[in-house]
N, C-alpha and C positions, 0 to 999 in steps of 0.2 A: 466586449472584452478582449484583449489580444490576447493570442497563443502566447505563453510563457516559453522561457529558454528550457525548462525541462523536458518540452514536447521536440526538442530539437537534438538531444544528446543521444548518444548511442543507448539503445534498449533492444532487448531480446524480444524477437516474435512482435506480433502484432498489436494493436492497440487495443485494450480491453473497456469495453462500455459496460458501466454497472447503472442501473434504473433505467427509466423510460425515458429520460433527456428533460423532465420538465423542470423548469427553474434555472437556476444559474449551475452552471456544469464548471467543475473545477478540474484542471488538468493537472495530475499528481505525478510523479514518478515515484515508484515503489523499488528499493533496491533490499536485495538479500545478503545480510552482512556476510554469510560462509561462504556463500557462492560467489559472490563478487561480479553478482548480475543486477539486471535493471530492466524493470517494464514500464510502460507507461498506461495510464489509467484515467479515465473519464468517469468522474463520476458527480451526481448534483450533490450540493452542501448537504442535503437532508439525508444523504444515504451514510449507514452505521459504519465504522471503524471495523468493525467485526465483517461485514460484506466486503470490504475491501481487503482485508485480510485473508479470508476465504478464498478469493478469487484469486489473489496474488501466491497463495500457499499451494493451490492448484496448477499453477503455472510452473512454480518452481521445483514442486515435487509430485509429479504426474503418478507417482507409483502409490499416491495415497497416504498422506501423514497426518495427523492429527492436529488440527489448529491450535487446539490448546497446547501445544508443545512451543508454541512461538508467542513472541511478543511484538508488539509494534510499537516504536518509538517514533518522536516528531521533537525534533530540536534538540537530541540527546534524552529525553525524558520519556519515560514509559508511559504509554497512555492507559491508565488503571480502567477506565470505564469506557469498555470497547463497544457496549451498546448506544453510547452516545452518537449523535452526528457529526460528521467531519467538521463542521462549522464549530460546533460546541466544543470539539478537542482543540481548537485553535486552527486546524489547516486552513490554508488561503489555496488561490489559484498558484500553482508553482510549486508547492511543497514539495519535500522528499519525505516520506515514510519509510524508516528502516524495520525491517522483520528480523527477528534472530531467533534462537532458541532461548528458551526460558534457562534451562539449565546448559551450563556448558560441557561438553563431550570431550574425553580423552582423545589425544592425537594419536593415529594408529598408523 
């Protein structure tokens, strides 16, 4: 499996690897909507959406934010069942997952 374009674009920090690397690995791009920042994540297709979200929130919010405050979207639609696998949610090698706050906050 070749490395997709999302692995070559601007991303903050190092690559985040989830899981033990068994099975096929998906090269994902995870973007924080409010920060306009991106990280690269390698995870097996059997990893849960929730595990990717947790790892991304830890990077984007190092002061410790509650992961329940955020939603994950794929192709513009919220992934409602975050306990399901990346493959079951429709993520493919090279997909971009968008993470944003569940409720919009006022601008100060």
